[in-house]
C-alpha positions as CSV (number, residue, x, y, z in Angstrom):
1,M,33.0,15.0,-42.0
2,F,36.3,14.7,-44.1
3,N,36.9,17.1,-47.0
4,A,36.9,13.9,-49.7
5,S,38.1,16.0,-52.4
6,Y,41.6,17.2,-50.0
7,E,41.5,13.8,-49.3
8,K,41.9,12.3,-52.9
9,D,44.4,15.2,-53.6
10,Q,46.8,14.1,-51.1
11,I,46.6,10.4,-51.7
12,L,47.0,10.7,-55.3
13,K,49.9,13.3,-55.0
14,Y,51.7,10.3,-53.0
15,Y,51.3,7.2,-55.4
16,N,51.8,9.6,-58.8
17,D,54.9,11.3,-57.1
18,G,56.3,7.7,-56.9
19,A,56.1,6.2,-53.4
20,E,55.8,2.6,-54.8
21,I,58.6,2.5,-56.9
22,G,61.3,0.1,-55.1
23,R,59.0,0.1,-51.9
24,L,58.6,-3.8,-51.8
25,Y,62.3,-4.1,-52.6
26,R,63.6,-2.4,-49.3
27,G,63.5,-2.7,-45.6
28,I,60.0,-4.6,-44.1
29,G,58.2,-4.4,-47.8
30,K,61.3,-7.7,-48.5
31,I,59.0,-9.8,-45.8
32,E,55.7,-8.1,-46.8
33,F,56.2,-9.0,-51.0
34,E,57.2,-12.3,-50.2
35,R,54.6,-13.5,-48.0
36,T,52.1,-11.6,-49.7
37,K,53.2,-13.9,-52.6
38,E,53.3,-17.4,-50.5
39,I,49.7,-16.7,-49.3
40,V,48.2,-15.1,-52.9
41,L,49.6,-18.7,-54.7
42,R,47.7,-20.6,-52.1
43,Y,44.7,-19.6,-53.6
44,I,45.9,-19.8,-57.3
45,T,46.2,-23.0,-59.4
46,D,48.9,-23.3,-61.7
47,E,45.5,-23.3,-64.0
48,R,45.4,-19.7,-66.1
49,K,43.0,-17.5,-64.2
50,V,41.5,-14.5,-65.5
51,I,42.7,-12.2,-62.3
52,Y,42.0,-8.7,-61.2
53,D,44.4,-6.6,-59.5
54,I,42.1,-3.7,-58.4
55,G,44.8,-1.0,-56.5
56,G,47.8,-2.8,-58.2
57,G,50.1,0.2,-57.9
58,I,53.2,-0.2,-59.9
59,G,52.1,-3.2,-61.5
60,V,54.4,-5.5,-58.9
61,Y,52.3,-8.2,-58.3
62,S,50.2,-7.8,-61.7
63,N,53.2,-8.7,-63.4
64,W,54.7,-11.2,-61.0
65,L,51.2,-12.6,-61.5
66,A,51.5,-12.6,-65.5
67,N,54.3,-14.0,-65.6
68,L,53.2,-16.7,-64.0
69,G,50.9,-16.8,-67.0
70,H,47.2,-15.5,-65.7
71,E,45.8,-13.0,-67.5
72,V,45.9,-10.1,-65.4
73,H,44.5,-6.5,-66.3
74,M,45.9,-4.4,-63.4
75,F,43.3,-0.9,-61.9
76,E,44.9,2.0,-60.1
77,L,43.7,5.2,-59.4
78,A,46.6,7.2,-59.8
79,P,47.9,8.0,-63.2
80,N,51.0,8.2,-62.5
81,A,51.3,5.1,-61.5
82,V,49.7,3.4,-63.9
83,Q,52.2,5.1,-66.7
84,Y,55.0,3.6,-64.8
85,A,53.3,-0.2,-64.8
86,K,52.8,0.8,-68.8
87,D,56.2,1.6,-69.5
88,V,57.8,-1.7,-67.1
89,N,55.3,-4.1,-69.1
90,N,56.1,-2.9,-72.6
91,R,59.7,-3.4,-71.3
92,N,58.6,-7.0,-70.3
93,N,56.6,-7.7,-73.8
94,Q,53.3,-6.7,-72.2
95,T,52.8,-9.4,-69.9
96,I,50.1,-7.7,-68.6
97,Y,46.8,-8.4,-70.7
98,K,45.1,-5.0,-69.7
99,I,46.5,-1.5,-67.6
100,E,44.2,1.0,-66.4
101,V,43.2,4.1,-64.5
102,A,40.1,3.4,-62.5
103,D,38.2,3.6,-59.2
104,A,37.9,0.5,-57.2
105,R,33.9,1.1,-56.9
106,D,33.3,1.0,-60.9
107,I,35.9,-1.3,-62.4
108,N,34.4,-1.5,-66.1
109,R,34.6,-5.1,-66.8
110,P,31.4,-7.6,-66.8
111,D,29.4,-9.0,-64.2
112,E,31.5,-12.4,-62.9
113,S,33.9,-12.0,-65.6
114,A,37.0,-12.4,-63.1
115,D,38.2,-15.8,-60.9
116,V,40.4,-14.0,-58.9
117,V,39.9,-10.5,-57.3
118,L,42.8,-8.5,-55.8
119,L,41.8,-6.1,-53.8
120,M,45.0,-4.7,-52.6
121,G,44.8,-1.3,-51.1
122,P,41.8,0.9,-51.4
123,L,40.5,-0.4,-48.6
124,Y,43.4,1.9,-47.1
125,H,42.3,4.8,-48.7
126,L,38.6,4.5,-48.4
127,T,38.2,6.7,-45.4
128,E,34.4,6.2,-45.1
129,K,32.8,2.4,-44.3
130,E,30.4,3.1,-47.0
131,E,32.7,3.6,-49.3
132,R,34.8,0.5,-48.7
133,I,31.8,-1.7,-48.6
134,K,31.1,0.1,-51.7
135,S,34.1,-1.3,-53.2
136,L,33.8,-4.6,-51.7
137,M,30.6,-4.7,-53.7
138,E,32.2,-3.8,-56.6
139,A,34.8,-6.5,-56.5
140,S,31.1,-9.2,-55.6
141,R,30.3,-8.0,-59.3
142,I,32.5,-8.7,-61.2
143,L,33.9,-11.9,-59.2
144,K,32.1,-15.2,-60.8
145,K,30.7,-17.5,-58.7
146,D,33.5,-19.5,-55.9
147,G,36.0,-17.6,-57.2
148,F,38.7,-15.7,-54.6
149,L,38.2,-12.4,-52.9
150,I,42.1,-11.0,-51.3
151,V,41.8,-8.0,-49.5
152,S,44.4,-6.3,-47.6
153,A,44.1,-4.1,-44.9
154,I,46.5,-1.6,-42.5
155,S,46.6,-3.0,-39.0
156,R,45.3,-0.1,-36.3
157,F,48.3,-0.2,-34.3
158,G,50.8,-0.2,-37.2
159,S,52.0,3.5,-37.2
160,T,52.2,3.3,-33.3
161,L,54.1,-0.2,-33.3
162,W,56.4,1.5,-35.8
163,G,56.9,4.9,-34.0
164,L,57.6,2.8,-30.7
165,S,60.3,1.0,-33.1
166,V,62.2,3.2,-34.0
167,F,62.2,5.4,-31.0
168,G,65.6,7.0,-29.9
169,Q,67.2,5.2,-32.2
170,N,66.3,6.9,-35.5
171,N,63.6,9.4,-34.5
172,E,61.9,10.8,-31.6
173,Y,58.2,11.2,-33.4
174,I,57.2,9.5,-30.0
175,N,57.7,13.0,-28.6
176,E,56.4,15.2,-31.1
177,A,53.1,16.3,-30.2
178,D,51.7,16.3,-33.8
179,F,52.6,12.6,-34.2
180,M,51.1,11.6,-30.6
181,K,47.8,13.5,-31.8
182,M,47.7,11.3,-35.0
183,L,48.5,8.1,-32.9
184,E,45.7,8.7,-30.5
185,R,43.2,9.5,-33.3
186,E,44.3,6.1,-35.4
187,L,44.0,4.2,-31.6
188,T,40.6,5.4,-31.2
189,D,38.5,5.0,-34.6
190,G,41.1,4.1,-36.8
191,Q,41.2,7.4,-38.9
192,H,44.7,8.2,-40.1
193,I,45.6,11.7,-40.5
194,R,49.4,12.3,-41.7
195,P,49.9,15.7,-39.6
196,N,50.6,18.5,-42.0
197,N,54.1,19.3,-42.3
198,K,56.5,18.5,-44.9
199,K,58.6,15.8,-42.7
200,Y,55.6,13.3,-42.5
201,D,54.9,13.6,-46.3
202,I,56.9,10.5,-46.9
203,H,54.5,8.8,-45.2
204,I,51.1,6.7,-46.0
205,P,48.9,9.8,-46.6
206,R,44.3,9.5,-45.4
207,A,44.1,6.6,-44.8
208,F,41.8,3.8,-42.5
209,F,43.6,1.4,-40.3
210,H,41.4,-2.1,-39.5
211,T,41.2,-4.1,-37.0
212,P,40.9,-7.7,-37.8
213,N,37.1,-7.8,-36.4
214,E,36.1,-4.5,-38.4
215,L,37.9,-6.0,-41.4
216,K,35.7,-9.8,-41.1
217,E,32.4,-7.5,-40.6
218,E,32.4,-5.4,-43.6
219,I,33.4,-8.1,-46.4
220,E,30.4,-9.5,-44.1
221,L,28.3,-7.0,-45.3
222,A,29.5,-7.2,-48.6
223,G,27.9,-10.5,-49.1
224,F,30.7,-12.6,-49.2
225,Y,32.1,-15.5,-47.0
226,H,35.2,-14.6,-44.9
227,E,37.5,-17.9,-45.1
228,K,40.5,-17.0,-42.6
229,T,42.4,-13.6,-42.3
230,I,46.1,-13.8,-42.1
231,A,48.8,-11.7,-40.8
232,V,51.3,-10.9,-43.8
233,E,54.6,-9.9,-41.8
234,G,53.7,-11.4,-38.3
235,P,55.8,-9.5,-35.6
236,V,58.9,-10.3,-36.9
237,W,59.6,-6.8,-38.8
238,I,60.3,-5.6,-35.6
239,V,63.5,-7.1,-35.4
240,P,66.3,-3.9,-34.9
241,T,68.8,-5.2,-37.7
242,F,65.8,-6.6,-40.4
243,E,67.3,-5.5,-43.3
244,E,71.0,-7.3,-42.1
245,K,69.2,-10.2,-41.0
246,W,66.6,-10.7,-44.3
247,E,70.0,-11.4,-46.5
248,Q,71.1,-14.5,-44.5
249,E,69.8,-17.7,-45.7
250,V,69.4,-19.1,-41.9
251,S,68.0,-15.9,-40.7
252,K,65.4,-15.5,-43.5
253,R,64.3,-18.9,-42.9
254,N,63.4,-18.9,-39.6
255,L,61.3,-15.0,-39.8
256,L,59.2,-16.5,-42.5
257,K,58.8,-19.6,-40.6
258,I,57.6,-17.5,-37.4
259,S,55.4,-15.6,-39.9
260,R,53.7,-19.0,-40.8
261,L,53.4,-20.4,-37.2
262,V,52.0,-17.0,-36.1
263,E,49.7,-15.9,-39.6
264,E,46.2,-17.1,-37.9
265,Q,46.9,-16.3,-34.4
266,E,44.0,-13.6,-33.2
267,S,46.1,-12.5,-30.2
268,L,48.7,-11.3,-32.2
269,M,46.9,-10.3,-35.6
270,G,47.3,-6.6,-35.1
271,V,51.0,-6.7,-34.5
272,S,51.0,-7.4,-38.4
273,P,51.8,-4.3,-40.3
274,H,49.6,-6.1,-43.0
275,M,46.5,-8.7,-43.1
276,L,45.1,-10.3,-46.2
277,A,41.2,-11.1,-45.7
278,I,40.7,-14.3,-47.8
279,C,37.0,-14.3,-49.8
280,R,34.9,-16.6,-51.3
281,K,31.6,-15.3,-53.6
């Protein structure tokens, strides 16, 4: 068994220390942000919706959706991230309707009160299957009948592919025993346990990394109809000069086109760092 208290403290420290600030505006976070918005908009019409953004971090997606005219309620476990989101919201004339500290398994809202629920992070950090299903069932409780749930998950193979993509260029992680031990555990059962070494503190803390089939199974166990799972970044993040190419109009357009063309290709799904599952109540 894992030490739940230690895990929670590690996760809270990571996000309270500002890990999300600027992340979606640099490196491969740029394509994650662009593609996530693109995919989410397929399921949110122009008509004003009540949207619950659970695990909303510092409010990047909440701000975006609120500026589109939706009534957005943002929930986040890390108090410092919540305060950061509130400060930004105050500077933006309070476009986000509500921002509060909350656990994804216990959201203080009435039954069937949201048109759309985003669960964009809690499934990463609920490392026990039963707890992930609890968060999905809570999303079901607050979602209106026929409403959409959009769930984000990290691929089982994310750390391994990242390690290989920078091996010998930016670092030698693949040759480090601690890193290889972490990868072996992830590839065996999805449990991501960051090495207890300060050099790794910049990396995501305790988490669970899904396969597409595991994600679908958990969603269905919570009573949802799983419509599809979409690869967010797809394979294009592995381009060695990604950030440079992203700033070039033609290259950016082609990278996005490739991501779209393979977004539902099952044989490539695990290559994408993130997946979005689209679900109906």
